[in-house]
Backbone as CSV, one residue per row, in Angstrom:
resi,resn,N_x,N_y,N_z,CA_x,CA_y,CA_z,C_x,C_y,C_z
1,UNK,141.912,73.119,146.464,141.659,73.445,143.871,141.340,72.378,143.617
2,UNK,140.352,71.107,144.201,140.318,69.613,143.424,140.548,69.192,141.949
3,UNK,140.274,70.664,141.452,139.846,70.606,139.928,141.088,70.076,139.061
4,UNK,142.192,71.432,139.857,143.727,71.636,139.345,144.297,70.160,139.492
5,UNK,145.163,69.603,138.687,146.198,68.812,138.793,147.127,68.916,138.023
6,UNK,147.805,69.485,137.031,148.688,70.162,136.689,148.759,71.176,135.912
7,UNK,149.593,72.006,135.928,149.294,73.880,136.710,150.375,74.991,136.234
8,UNK,149.883,75.560,134.835,150.799,76.581,134.952,150.315,77.767,135.276
9,UNK,151.374,78.293,135.494,151.540,80.029,135.534,152.625,80.334,135.168
10,UNK,151.895,81.384,134.407,152.676,82.808,133.502,152.666,83.746,134.351
11,UNK,154.073,84.632,134.891,154.573,84.896,135.216,154.713,85.099,136.427
12,UNK,154.829,83.237,137.562,154.538,82.640,138.041,156.217,83.602,138.740
13,UNK,157.307,83.984,139.163,158.556,84.754,139.471,158.107,86.113,140.345
14,UNK,157.172,86.744,140.178,156.337,87.409,140.384,155.475,87.558,141.418
15,UNK,155.015,89.084,142.309,154.784,88.803,143.619,153.517,87.898,143.758
16,UNK,152.803,87.962,143.275,151.295,87.026,143.194,151.888,85.306,143.038
17,UNK,152.870,84.739,141.551,153.140,83.771,141.922,154.055,82.948,142.318
18,UNK,154.747,83.181,142.900,155.189,82.982,144.439,154.388,82.727,145.348
19,UNK,153.350,83.445,145.949,152.370,83.168,146.852,151.474,81.941,146.144
20,UNK,151.135,82.221,144.960,150.339,81.794,144.331,151.707,79.722,144.067
21,UNK,152.235,79.836,143.938,153.052,78.682,144.408,153.352,78.035,145.508
22,UNK,153.552,78.681,146.833,153.084,78.652,147.968,152.177,77.685,148.398
23,UNK,150.836,78.277,148.089,149.491,78.020,148.557,148.958,76.525,147.147
24,UNK,149.573,76.532,146.263,149.213,75.363,145.557,150.433,74.182,145.748
25,UNK,151.668,74.442,145.939,152.382,73.727,146.508,151.472,72.778,147.573
26,UNK,150.891,73.333,148.224,150.495,72.732,150.764,148.888,71.814,149.699
27,UNK,148.518,71.889,148.454,148.116,71.041,148.148,147.923,69.633,147.176
28,UNK,148.301,68.152,147.930,148.769,67.190,147.354,147.772,66.762,146.081
29,UNK,146.235,67.426,146.008,146.122,67.119,144.777,146.755,67.425,143.648
30,UNK,147.708,68.596,143.339,148.250,68.980,142.425,149.742,68.402,142.720
31,UNK,149.821,67.942,141.048,150.640,66.995,140.595,152.173,67.281,139.988
32,UNK,151.956,68.914,139.205,152.750,69.174,138.491,152.201,70.895,138.632
33,UNK,153.694,71.543,138.612,153.810,73.133,138.545,154.347,73.775,137.410
34,UNK,153.756,74.541,136.348,154.820,74.690,135.255,155.148,76.163,135.259
35,UNK,156.389,76.735,135.951,156.821,78.265,136.392,157.042,79.035,134.331
36,UNK,156.148,79.398,133.972,156.127,79.954,132.706,156.753,81.385,132.640
37,UNK,157.825,81.924,132.411,157.926,83.551,132.340,159.564,83.503,131.734
38,UNK,159.935,84.953,131.700,161.441,84.937,131.043,162.715,85.697,132.074
39,UNK,162.389,85.577,133.203,163.813,86.301,134.286,164.521,84.497,134.155
40,UNK,165.378,84.386,133.236,166.427,83.240,134.235,166.569,82.690,135.549
41,UNK,166.828,84.312,135.925,167.687,84.885,137.665,166.504,83.929,138.616
42,UNK,165.724,84.850,138.263,164.551,85.303,139.018,164.192,83.357,138.864
43,UNK,164.074,83.038,138.170,163.900,81.022,138.244,164.619,80.515,139.194
44,UNK,165.678,80.943,138.560,167.505,80.424,139.623,166.553,80.133,140.963
45,UNK,166.836,81.604,141.956,166.046,82.290,142.942,165.115,81.567,143.216
46,UNK,164.291,81.187,142.674,162.783,80.814,143.425,163.340,79.149,143.502
47,UNK,163.904,78.644,142.290,164.003,77.134,142.422,164.842,76.813,143.782
48,UNK,165.735,77.575,143.968,166.530,77.671,146.159,165.387,77.610,146.969
49,UNK,164.509,78.630,146.692,163.364,78.691,147.409,162.503,77.617,148.146
50,UNK,161.923,77.444,146.459,161.211,76.025,146.820,161.774,74.718,146.010
51,UNK,161.649,74.161,146.645,162.382,72.917,146.568,161.602,71.451,145.843
52,UNK,160.791,71.259,145.850,159.432,70.837,145.538,159.798,70.383,144.467
53,UNK,159.611,68.810,144.636,160.182,67.521,142.783,158.381,68.256,141.599
54,UNK,158.059,68.202,142.395,156.588,68.803,141.121,157.157,69.602,140.900
55,UNK,157.417,71.246,140.972,157.702,72.256,140.374,158.238,72.391,138.934
56,UNK,158.358,72.723,137.947,159.303,72.498,136.440,159.225,73.887,136.535
57,UNK,160.252,74.643,135.513,160.763,75.927,134.956,160.827,76.047,133.979
58,UNK,160.166,76.593,132.733,159.746,77.096,131.722,160.192,78.646,131.366
59,UNK,161.351,78.897,130.838,161.804,79.611,129.889,161.259,80.036,129.063
60,UNK,160.609,80.823,128.975,159.519,81.440,127.802,159.135,82.736,127.880
61,UNK,158.449,83.313,126.785,157.697,84.658,126.376,156.299,84.874,126.268
62,UNK,155.219,85.267,126.640,154.284,85.097,126.187,153.716,85.487,124.926
63,UNK,154.823,85.933,124.554,154.555,86.842,122.879,155.079,85.234,122.253
64,UNK,155.689,84.426,122.082,156.012,83.214,121.766,154.776,82.380,121.674
65,UNK,154.025,82.492,120.551,152.792,81.122,120.857,153.128,79.593,121.177
66,UNK,154.434,79.471,120.249,154.768,78.067,120.007,155.981,77.357,120.796
67,UNK,156.317,78.336,122.133,156.831,77.309,122.943,155.919,77.631,124.006
68,UNK,154.868,78.936,124.753,153.417,78.202,125.322,153.176,77.100,124.712
69,UNK,152.800,76.308,123.897,152.462,75.776,123.312,153.570,74.407,123.787
70,UNK,154.589,74.769,123.432,155.109,73.709,124.061,155.149,73.233,125.619
71,UNK,154.849,74.347,126.645,154.660,74.758,127.885,153.947,73.964,128.091
72,UNK,152.482,73.924,127.511,151.325,73.442,127.719,150.612,71.830,127.609
73,UNK,151.787,71.618,126.843,151.606,69.768,127.306,151.710,69.056,128.237
74,UNK,150.274,68.440,128.992,150.329,67.840,130.267,149.305,69.049,131.316
75,UNK,149.198,69.947,130.839,148.599,71.108,131.347,147.266,70.693,131.393
76,UNK,146.379,70.928,132.861,144.825,70.944,132.666,143.960,72.633,133.566
77,UNK,145.617,73.194,133.494,144.928,74.410,134.409,145.930,75.485,134.368
78,UNK,146.219,76.836,133.690,146.017,77.599,133.521,146.105,78.990,133.740
79,UNK,146.573,79.879,134.995,146.672,80.831,135.905,147.244,81.271,134.627
80,UNK,146.978,82.741,134.694,147.563,83.700,133.394,147.999,85.235,134.728
81,UNK,149.371,85.291,134.961,149.830,86.474,135.869,150.554,86.749,135.001
82,UNK,150.848,86.714,133.830,152.208,87.667,133.191,152.061,88.977,132.364
83,UNK,151.977,90.234,132.458,152.057,91.395,131.922,152.944,92.226,132.109
84,UNK,153.487,93.654,131.528,153.818,94.680,132.144,152.670,95.499,132.503
85,UNK,153.508,96.165,133.747,152.272,96.558,134.904,152.976,98.001,135.017
86,UNK,153.702,98.672,134.584,153.695,100.203,135.144,153.541,100.767,134.544
87,UNK,152.557,101.913,134.566,151.486,103.138,134.123,152.446,104.190,133.223
88,UNK,153.524,104.603,133.975,154.116,105.405,132.883,154.868,104.604,131.800
89,UNK,155.667,103.723,132.375,155.791,102.776,131.087,155.075,102.633,129.820
90,UNK,154.175,102.586,130.453,152.822,101.735,129.218,153.075,103.353,128.818
91,UNK,152.760,104.402,128.999,151.993,105.282,128.260,153.277,105.724,127.696
92,UNK,154.644,105.477,128.222,155.859,105.745,126.855,155.784,104.736,125.732
93,UNK,155.820,103.507,126.053,155.614,102.070,125.710,155.117,102.039,124.610
94,UNK,154.664,102.414,124.175,152.443,101.899,123.916,153.198,100.837,123.371
95,UNK,153.701,100.236,122.139,153.301,98.872,121.338,154.050,98.306,122.019
96,UNK,154.849,98.311,123.349,155.699,97.415,123.936,154.365,96.416,125.211
97,UNK,153.967,97.151,125.419,152.529,96.489,126.236,151.657,95.877,125.677
98,UNK,150.888,96.777,124.456,150.431,95.403,124.177,150.925,94.060,122.789
99,UNK,151.738,94.182,122.635,152.715,93.065,122.096,152.714,92.122,123.436
100,UNK,152.806,92.578,124.497,152.926,91.195,126.037,150.961,91.614,126.169
101,UNK,150.774,92.562,126.796,149.505,92.112,127.134,147.969,91.323,126.762
102,UNK,148.080,92.489,125.443,147.422,91.718,124.296,147.108,90.631,123.191
103,UNK,148.369,90.445,122.755,149.010,89.868,121.915,149.442,88.842,122.534
104,UNK,149.539,89.199,123.672,149.943,87.926,124.652,149.063,86.764,125.142
105,UNK,147.965,87.914,125.390,147.061,86.281,125.303,145.861,86.271,124.756
106,UNK,145.846,86.353,123.626,145.554,86.348,122.231,146.396,84.371,122.260
107,UNK,147.557,84.200,122.383,148.896,83.436,122.735,148.146,82.293,123.100
108,UNK,148.194,83.431,124.629,147.746,81.642,125.685,146.419,81.255,125.478
109,UNK,145.187,82.174,125.154,144.077,81.385,124.515,144.128,80.404,122.763
110,UNK,145.283,81.007,121.845,145.559,80.015,121.242,146.892,78.809,121.505
111,UNK,147.044,78.916,122.711,147.707,77.660,122.705,146.687,76.680,123.999
112,UNK,145.734,77.362,124.598,144.797,76.850,125.529,144.205,76.050,124.678
113,UNK,143.496,76.374,123.414,142.196,75.715,123.171,143.054,74.997,122.002
114,UNK,144.892,74.598,121.733,145.372,74.228,120.819,145.562,72.831,121.921
115,UNK,145.581,72.458,123.469,145.704,72.127,123.750,145.006,71.286,124.646
116,UNK,145.382,70.456,125.921,143.965,70.432,126.796,143.641,70.184,128.602
117,UNK,144.182,71.732,127.923,143.549,72.811,128.800,141.856,72.270,129.121
118,UNK,141.617,72.510,130.396,140.358,72.899,131.011,139.558,74.022,131.453
119,UNK,141.100,74.791,132.103,140.491,76.179,133.347,141.312,76.876,133.492
120,UNK,140.992,78.074,132.923,142.090,79.126,132.333,141.701,80.770,132.900
121,UNK,142.135,81.097,133.911,141.587,82.139,135.099,143.199,83.296,134.515
122,UNK,142.682,84.483,133.809,143.501,85.058,133.739,143.079,86.398,135.108
123,UNK,144.623,87.300,135.215,145.075,87.916,136.477,144.488,89.381,135.452
124,UNK,143.413,90.314,135.966,142.951,91.336,135.753,143.218,92.835,136.286
125,UNK,143.179,93.982,136.147,143.034,95.107,137.186,142.316,96.046,137.784
126,UNK,141.667,96.811,138.680,141.014,97.433,138.670,141.547,98.939,137.630
127,UNK,142.544,98.794,137.217,142.438,99.777,136.006,141.913,99.761,134.690
128,UNK,141.210,97.790,133.961,141.267,98.243,133.166,139.267,97.989,132.855
129,UNK,138.699,98.930,134.471,137.747,99.076,134.185,137.716,101.213,133.529
130,UNK,136.591,101.088,132.688,136.922,103.195,132.276,138.084,103.238,132.399
131,UNK,139.153,102.934,131.402,140.823,102.850,131.487,140.987,104.409,131.193
132,UNK,141.472,105.301,131.603,142.607,106.782,130.880,143.924,106.164,130.731
133,UNK,144.650,105.069,130.945,145.638,105.080,130.537,145.788,103.270,129.751
134,UNK,147.166,103.298,128.766,147.468,102.237,127.904,147.223,101.212,128.854
135,UNK,147.855,101.082,130.056,148.008,99.897,130.843,146.689,99.109,130.923
136,UNK,145.586,100.068,131.451,144.581,99.515,131.696,143.207,98.914,130.183
137,UNK,144.063,100.151,129.157,143.028,99.707,128.202,144.417,98.274,127.300
138,UNK,145.015,98.026,127.723,145.386,96.920,126.915,145.140,95.400,128.102
139,UNK,144.828,96.027,129.246,144.057,94.565,130.230,142.648,94.487,129.383
140,UNK,142.014,95.326,129.712,140.577,95.851,129.532,140.165,94.789,128.156
141,UNK,141.502,95.028,126.929,141.469,94.193,125.638,142.133,92.476,126.038
142,UNK,142.326,92.296,126.869,142.877,90.915,127.326,141.565,90.398,128.182
143,UNK,141.164,91.315,128.514,139.748,90.857,129.843,139.111,90.331,128.477
144,UNK,138.606,91.075,127.326,137.970,90.895,126.417,138.028,90.016,125.499
145,UNK,138.837,89.670,125.391,139.894,88.031,124.592,139.461,86.653,125.131
146,UNK,139.817,87.436,126.394,139.688,85.891,127.266,137.912,85.526,127.626
147,UNK,137.162,86.559,127.732,136.418,86.178,127.983,135.153,85.492,126.852
148,UNK,135.491,86.400,124.886,135.035,85.440,124.287,134.809,84.717,123.687
149,UNK,136.839,83.925,124.699,137.158,82.285,124.448,136.574,81.640,124.380
150,UNK,135.388,81.497,125.552,134.167,80.968,125.015,133.510,80.896,124.282
151,UNK,133.347,81.566,123.636,132.458,81.700,122.550,132.830,80.746,121.563
152,UNK,134.898,80.710,121.171,134.937,79.358,120.136,135.198,78.440,120.808
153,UNK,134.830,77.931,122.058,136.086,76.900,122.298,135.315,75.426,121.353
154,UNK,133.966,76.165,121.332,133.072,74.684,119.942,132.816,73.589,121.443
155,UNK,132.895,71.990,120.771,133.050,71.171,121.789,134.355,70.934,122.812
156,UNK,135.016,71.725,122.958,136.388,71.336,123.957,135.797,71.867,125.101
157,UNK,136.014,71.095,126.082,135.541,70.919,127.679,136.920,72.331,128.364
158,UNK,136.358,74.017,128.050,137.279,74.398,128.302,137.140,76.002,129.158
159,UNK,137.365,76.272,129.887,136.493,78.026,130.489,137.345,78.615,130.913
160,UNK,136.369,80.245,130.314,138.104,81.369,130.760,137.275,81.765,131.553
161,UNK,137.405,82.176,132.308,137.362,83.103,132.958,138.850,84.286,133.420
162,UNK,137.693,85.482,134.141,138.520,86.553,134.357,138.054,87.015,135.850
163,UNK,139.529,87.593,137.300,139.599,87.447,138.073,140.238,89.163,137.849
164,UNK,139.525,90.554,138.538,139.944,91.949,138.380,139.679,92.119,139.950
165,UNK,141.571,92.693,140.309,141.269,93.175,141.513,142.531,94.456,141.925
166,UNK,142.044,95.316,142.685,142.733,96.616,142.802,144.442,96.438,143.492
167,UNK,144.635,97.184,144.277,146.402,96.744,144.822,146.417,96.271,145.153
168,UNK,147.623,95.260,145.232,147.746,94.154,145.508,149.033,94.773,147.098
169,UNK,148.279,94.687,148.145,149.525,95.166,149.744,151.193,94.182,149.576
170,UNK,151.845,94.993,149.408,153.281,95.033,148.824,153.631,94.422,147.749
171,UNK,153.380,94.630,146.893,153.273,93.839,145.276,154.467,95.127,145.412
172,UNK,155.597,93.948,144.069,156.301,94.692,143.857,155.681,95.895,143.108
173,UNK,156.812,97.721,143.558,155.858,99.177,142.967,154.640,99.262,143.235
174,UNK,154.956,98.930,144.072,153.139,99.605,145.343,153.607,100.820,145.678
175,UNK,152.565,100.811,145.916,152.545,102.526,147.261,153.376,102.548,148.618
176,UNK,153.020,100.499,149.045,153.196,100.361,150.400,154.856,99.929,150.947
177,UNK,155.190,99.626,149.170,157.128,99.396,149.802,157.906,100.834,149.341
178,UNK,157.392,101.023,148.404,158.035,102.560,147.856,157.404,103.643,149.343
179,UNK,156.834,103.459,150.156,156.669,104.710,151.471,157.711,104.393,152.546
180,UNK,157.558,102.713,152.824,158.869,101.716,153.372,160.160,102.119,153.373
181,UNK,160.144,102.386,152.118,161.837,102.790,151.306,161.872,104.252,151.588
182,UNK,161.318,105.052,150.933,161.463,106.606,151.219,161.440,107.164,152.784
183,UNK,160.619,106.563,153.833,160.840,107.282,154.617,161.651,107.647,155.686
184,UNK,162.654,106.865,155.413,164.123,106.737,155.743,164.151,108.040,155.449
185,UNK,164.038,108.622,154.397,164.952,110.158,153.789,163.284,111.710,154.448
186,UNK,162.838,110.961,155.502,161.376,111.309,156.069,160.475,112.597,155.032
187,UNK,160.759,112.210,153.683,159.568,112.642,153.120,158.852,111.612,152.824
188,UNK,158.004,111.354,152.415,156.867,111.374,151.506,155.888,111.551,151.094
189,UNK,156.515,111.915,149.169,155.676,112.235,147.741,154.372,111.670,147.977
190,UNK,153.120,112.912,148.015,151.472,112.547,148.167,151.276,113.085,146.540
191,UNK,150.778,111.852,145.463,149.926,112.351,144.142,149.626,113.481,144.074
192,UNK,148.143,112.937,145.059,146.552,113.895,145.159,146.811,113.514,146.744
193,UNK,145.726,114.177,147.515,145.272,114.367,148.827,144.193,113.387,149.233
194,UNK,143.171,113.217,147.659,141.887,112.945,147.680,142.411,111.811,147.855
195,UNK,143.646,111.293,146.788,143.058,109.368,146.266,142.848,108.726,146.844
196,UNK,142.692,107.478,146.524,142.304,106.338,146.865,142.380,105.525,146.248
197,UNK,142.295,103.978,147.327,142.876,102.770,146.709,142.215,102.408,146.679
198,UNK,141.435,100.308,145.754,141.522,99.262,146.503,142.522,98.801,147.309
199,UNK,141.923,98.214,148.069,143.480,96.837,148.983,142.541,95.490,148.843
200,UNK,144.016,95.114,148.061,143.741,93.362,148.199,145.075,92.346,148.915
201,UNK,145.048,91.546,149.505,146.334,90.881,149.876,146.484,90.288,148.654
202,UNK,148.121,89.352,148.857,148.324,88.605,148.210,147.552,87.473,148.375
203,UNK,147.315,87.224,149.639,146.269,85.649,150.271,145.039,86.028,149.194
204,UNK,144.445,86.746,149.691,143.231,87.512,149.537,143.160,87.167,147.518
205,UNK,144.062,87.083,146.506,144.078,87.051,145.477,144.426,85.967,145.086
206,UNK,144.954,85.160,145.963,145.211,83.701,145.963,143.855,83.084,145.483
207,UNK,143.401,83.250,147.095,142.064,82.596,147.574,140.362,82.955,145.639
208,UNK,140.952,84.609,145.859,140.438,84.935,144.429,140.091,83.485,143.361
209,UNK,141.302,83.494,142.687,141.891,83.255,141.463,141.199,81.185,141.958
210,UNK,141.418,81.077,142.879,141.137,79.009,143.118,140.172,79.294,142.749
211,UNK,138.663,80.288,143.818,137.566,79.924,143.650,136.998,80.409,142.231
212,UNK,137.578,81.233,141.046,137.270,81.503,139.940,137.574,80.023,138.979
213,UNK,138.880,78.794,139.809,139.137,77.866,138.935,137.946,76.391,139.073
214,UNK,137.741,76.961,140.550,136.640,75.708,141.104,135.695,76.178,140.683
215,UNK,134.909,77.329,140.780,133.411,78.076,140.236,132.866,78.464,138.976
216,UNK,134.055,78.746,137.906,133.213,79.494,136.803,132.701,78.324,136.081
217,UNK,131.113,79.617,135.414,130.839,79.033,134.376,131.960,79.174,133.106
218,UNK,132.290,80.146,132.975,133.654,80.004,132.074,132.526,82.298,131.101
219,UNK,133.588,82.819,131.583,132.629,84.201,130.811,133.013,84.597,132.659
220,UNK,132.987,84.237,133.475,132.308,85.955,134.234,134.591,86.930,134.588
221,UNK,133.677,87.737,134.893,135.199,88.535,135.481,134.690,88.633,136.791
222,UNK,135.527,87.946,137.996,135.209,88.126,139.208,135.558,88.976,139.935
223,UNK,135.010,89.710,140.483,135.707,91.101,141.549,135.017,91.193,142.979
224,UNK,136.348,91.016,143.567,136.227,90.684,144.805,135.501,92.088,146.013
225,UNK,134.914,92.029,146.910,134.856,93.102,148.130,135.549,93.162,148.791
226,UNK,136.517,94.352,148.671,137.580,94.823,149.013,138.021,95.865,149.689
227,UNK,137.904,95.923,150.618,137.481,97.662,151.299,139.153,98.941,150.494
228,UNK,138.798,99.751,151.043,139.743,101.254,150.259,140.656,101.442,151.278
229,UNK,141.548,102.493,150.249,142.123,103.465,151.714,142.079,104.353,151.028
230,UNK,142.408,105.520,152.106,142.985,107.056,150.939,144.302,106.906,151.409
231,UNK,145.486,107.389,150.269,146.575,107.705,150.383,147.565,108.470,151.587
232,UNK,146.074,109.531,151.996,147.298,109.979,153.168,147.749,109.384,154.539
233,UNK,146.019,108.443,154.362,146.361,107.578,155.582,147.149,106.555,155.267
234,UNK,147.822,105.895,154.071,149.105,105.487,154.516,150.282,105.742,154.549
235,UNK,150.274,107.271,154.148,151.448,108.349,154.204,151.588,107.906,155.974
236,UNK,150.150,108.659,156.894,150.320,108.983,157.884,150.772,107.177,158.538
237,UNK,150.388,106.195,158.299,150.361,104.833,159.262,152.133,104.902,158.556
238,UNK,152.702,104.698,157.826,154.005,104.667,157.488,154.787,105.750,158.042
239,UNK,154.518,106.890,157.945,155.692,107.995,158.066,154.544,109.087,158.895
240,UNK,154.649,108.941,159.718,152.992,110.116,160.456,154.409,111.809,160.976
241,UNK,156.087,111.271,161.340,156.361,112.662,161.209,157.201,113.038,159.785
242,UNK,156.861,112.417,159.118,157.622,112.919,157.407,156.689,113.573,156.995
243,UNK,157.530,114.487,156.250,157.499,115.728,155.428,155.917,114.707,154.010
244,UNK,155.498,115.221,153.832,153.977,115.019,152.956,153.864,115.995,151.916
245,UNK,155.110,116.558,151.074,154.912,117.410,149.739,153.897,116.530,148.564
246,UNK,152.643,117.607,148.193,152.138,117.040,147.169,152.812,117.404,145.682
247,UNK,153.104,116.250,144.976,153.725,115.882,143.703,152.668,116.388,142.508
248,UNK,151.820,115.932,142.416,150.661,115.740,141.288,150.421,114.283,140.799
249,UNK,149.623,113.902,140.007,149.349,112.643,139.987,150.279,112.745,138.327
250,UNK,150.746,111.401,138.422,151.427,110.727,137.262,151.116,110.250,135.873
251,UNK,150.996,110.854,134.751,150.093,110.241,133.023,149.618,109.181,133.648
252,UNK,148.063,109.608,133.631,147.645,107.896,133.169,146.780,107.906,134.152
253,UNK,147.056,108.662,136.054,146.361,107.797,136.686,145.191,108.574,136.828
254,UNK,144.366,107.624,137.216,143.238,108.490,138.327,143.097,108.420,139.915
255,UNK,142.051,109.511,140.415,142.721,109.661,141.696,141.760,108.702,141.883
256,UNK,140.789,108.017,141.549,140.013,106.967,142.316,139.401,105.676,141.223
257,UNK,139.619,104.714,141.679,140.010,103.045,140.909,138.706,102.644,140.854
258,UNK,137.811,102.105,139.691,136.828,101.609,139.669,136.805,100.163,139.054
259,UNK,136.182,99.048,140.115,136.481,97.796,139.469,135.155,97.482,138.797
260,UNK,133.908,98.002,138.954,132.646,97.664,138.434,131.696,98.795,137.947
261,UNK,131.345,99.463,136.958,131.334,100.334,136.210,129.796,100.683,136.538
262,UNK,129.349,102.325,136.481,127.911,101.539,135.905,127.495,101.466,134.610
263,UNK,127.863,100.952,133.592,127.577,100.608,132.273,127.697,99.238,132.734
264,UNK,128.689,98.930,133.851,128.638,96.995,133.782,127.568,96.622,134.459
265,UNK,126.878,97.199,135.275,125.451,96.989,136.369,125.213,96.314,135.715
266,UNK,124.612,96.037,134.966,123.457,95.945,133.700,123.900,94.013,133.628
267,UNK,124.949,93.958,133.607,124.997,92.636,133.660,126.474,92.200,135.129
268,UNK,125.673,92.470,136.158,126.491,92.171,137.072,126.170,91.894,138.755
269,UNK,125.752,90.463,138.919,125.797,90.137,139.615,126.611,90.041,141.743
270,UNK,125.397,90.071,142.882,126.146,90.216,143.615,126.435,89.256,144.676
271,UNK,127.247,88.691,145.224,126.638,87.508,146.012,127.725,87.877,147.537
272,UNK,127.711,87.583,148.918,128.192,87.380,149.892,130.273,88.092,150.017
273,UNK,130.763,87.598,148.864,132.045,87.834,148.301,132.780,88.516,147.361
274,UNK,131.885,88.202,146.553,132.014,89.079,145.379,130.925,89.680,144.729
275,UNK,131.045,90.289,143.407,130.484,91.118,142.435,131.162,90.317,140.779
276,UNK,129.964,89.707,139.835,130.455,88.733,139.496,129.963,89.228,138.416
277,UNK,130.374,90.202,136.726,130.025,90.634,136.025,130.388,89.560,134.768
278,UNK,129.342,89.013,134.263,128.653,87.977,133.783,128.383,88.369,131.741
279,UNK,129.075,87.322,131.146,129.009,87.750,129.576,127.769,87.968,129.647
280,UNK,127.194,88.951,128.204,126.095,88.854,127.951,126.567,88.405,126.314
281,UNK,125.170,87.180,126.552,125.643,86.451,125.358,124.778,86.063,124.168
282,UNK,124.628,85.355,123.204,123.048,85.385,122.386,121.964,85.253,123.031
283,UNK,121.994,84.491,123.604,120.623,84.270,124.738,119.641,84.764,124.877
284,UNK,120.684,86.023,124.626,119.847,87.279,126.226,120.310,87.617,126.999
285,UNK,120.673,89.209,127.613,120.958,89.113,128.834,120.404,88.553,129.763
286,UNK,118.889,88.266,129.867,117.430,88.689,131.150,118.527,86.820,131.796
287,UNK,118.287,85.858,130.553,118.403,84.198,130.195,119.835,84.145,130.969
288,UNK,120.718,84.702,130.346,121.767,85.065,131.481,122.666,85.251,132.633
289,UNK,121.905,86.025,132.792,121.826,86.653,134.744,121.304,85.513,135.146
290,UNK,120.222,84.887,134.553,119.039,83.925,135.593,120.391,82.437,135.913
291,UNK,120.703,82.186,134.654,121.394,80.766,134.461,122.958,81.240,135.305
292,UNK,123.546,82.504,135.447,124.642,82.363,136.257,124.521,82.677,137.572
293,UNK,123.161,83.296,137.913,122.617,83.864,139.345,122.687,82.551,139.942
294,UNK,121.798,81.445,139.318,121.490,80.281,140.043,122.518,79.364,140.209
295,UNK,123.886,79.547,139.339,124.825,78.600,139.466,125.950,79.866,140.823
296,UNK,126.111,80.823,141.054,126.603,81.055,141.428,126.045,82.178,142.439
297,UNK,124.614,81.474,143.104,123.756,82.172,144.288,124.017,83.599,144.199
298,UNK,123.989,84.236,143.240,123.777,85.756,143.148,122.743,86.584,143.200
299,UNK,122.531,87.826,143.590,121.529,88.998,143.227,122.035,89.278,141.697
300,UNK,120.870,90.017,140.835,121.490,91.572,140.493,121.212,92.474,140.643
301,UNK,122.596,93.532,140.940,122.605,94.776,141.490,121.941,95.840,141.060
302,UNK,121.625,96.804,141.787,120.617,98.131,140.753,121.416,98.631,139.789
303,UNK,120.328,99.123,139.064,121.618,99.574,137.729,121.869,100.716,137.817
304,UNK,122.148,100.961,139.133,123.137,103.326,139.039,124.111,102.015,139.855
305,UNK,124.601,100.436,140.046,125.247,100.902,140.679,126.865,100.764,140.146
306,UNK,127.586,101.215,140.687,129.300,101.516,140.743,130.106,101.275,141.744
307,UNK,131.336,100.028,142.086,131.771,99.894,142.715,133.222,100.517,142.303
308,UNK,133.436,101.307,143.054,134.826,102.960,142.765,134.914,102.618,143.942
309,UNK,136.686,103.090,144.291,137.654,102.842,145.697,137.419,104.512,146.267
310,UNK,136.325,105.762,145.536,136.091,106.879,146.241,134.446,106.800,147.134
311,UNK,133.832,105.926,146.647,132.469,105.662,147.357,132.383,104.228,148.053
312,UNK,133.697,103.508,148.201,133.246,102.276,148.635,132.551,102.368,150.346
313,UNK,132.266,101.755,150.720,132.028,101.928,152.108,132.795,101.146,152.884
314,UNK,134.036,99.863,152.696,134.222,99.893,153.398,135.681,100.442,153.917
315,UNK,136.414,101.196,154.471,137.720,101.745,154.921,138.348,101.209,155.718
316,UNK,139.527,101.215,155.473,140.484,100.493,156.106,140.985,102.122,157.125
317,UNK,141.302,102.035,158.156,142.239,102.624,158.956,143.623,102.751,159.347
318,UNK,143.860,103.883,159.953,145.464,104.340,159.936,146.037,102.934,160.625
319,UNK,145.093,102.338,161.364,146.259,101.235,162.794,145.443,100.192,161.536
320,UNK,144.652,99.180,161.263,144.496,98.901,160.508,145.452,98.347,159.487
321,UNK,145.723,99.459,158.778,147.316,99.807,157.546,148.792,99.390,158.116
322,UNK,148.841,99.991,159.331,149.870,99.387,159.918,149.589,97.961,160.168
323,UNK,148.621,97.094,161.048,148.641,96.201,161.171,148.923,94.857,159.600
324,UNK,148.497,95.444,158.834,148.490,94.727,157.695,149.958,95.071,156.652
325,UNK,150.467,95.748,156.989,152.013,96.091,156.832,152.651,94.485,157.845
326,UNK,152.599,94.936,159.622,153.703,94.038,159.802,153.088,92.338,159.398
327,UNK,152.057,92.632,158.935,151.146,90.625,158.833,152.041,90.599,156.867
328,UNK,152.030,91.634,156.025,152.069,91.082,154.743,152.857,91.415,154.488
329,UNK,153.464,92.244,154.664,154.700,93.168,153.771,156.264,93.033,154.862
330,UNK,156.211,93.991,155.380,157.313,93.542,156.569,157.027,93.131,158.656
331,UNK,157.664,92.477,158.480,157.408,91.510,159.897,158.016,92.574,160.611
332,UNK,158.817,94.032,160.892,159.750,93.754,161.467,159.392,95.888,161.324
333,UNK,158.792,96.095,161.108,157.861,97.264,160.989,157.716,98.006,162.051
334,UNK,157.726,99.210,162.504,157.333,100.249,163.516,157.344,101.177,163.786
335,UNK,157.278,102.530,163.599,157.517,103.372,163.752,158.501,103.793,164.495
336,UNK,158.731,103.222,165.449,159.823,103.875,166.660,161.733,103.606,165.989
């Protein structure tokens, strides 16, 4: 990430943030990293783990634009990972999610435009593609705000882009840690036996952010080519002898997730490792697709293309899921 010198990470004490920080600290070109988040206890605990003098901690909320402006002094790169994420909580507390995920995104953008920030990457989710729940809808709004920010930057040397990916293996609140905890009870509840999800590791998520920072023209949504898993295979990998009752899907949940919809296909490029949804600018989609295609060395996808976890061509086996759990979630994991 040679272009990044002084970096602010919102939501930096979360699962992604910790992995991102450890990766950034390994880069001698990075001179300063600011963690911007609300929880002073998590910041204290993180400061005990990461003692590098380049690391700074800023207590603040993305709902507070003035605090964001203060935190961005001397910053040239922003990685926006802060969000409220739990689907059922969003259905019950919609305005709280709107305040953080939508209005907070706009605060980030305005603070970046009022500072010397040059590179901005916002983390999105597969739930933002054709959303059926409030959380996904707020992240779609956030994505739109960051993409549109490139239209109002004026003469500023700044680029806004988005990365969108699926379930992060081992992240807080995700199914694998939940099953690992529940297998002690001998019961692993299955929402729906047909359910599938995309899977990405924290390392791969950080690599995608780094790629976007280094290669974005501004306005792209970067989507990684990653495998899917079946929820039944995850249960089999973790607790083959457990009972697996069907409990039904939660409010706002999909059977399969999407990251590129059929509607997105008209403005989507494919490269070796990514799909890239490009902005539809005034100059015309054909010219925009050519410009971004030349830059990223990508080709347009088929007009009826869709990237769906249920129709994905790459699937994780039970053995592969177990191996990844040992590598990325719990090194002591064993079926015995």
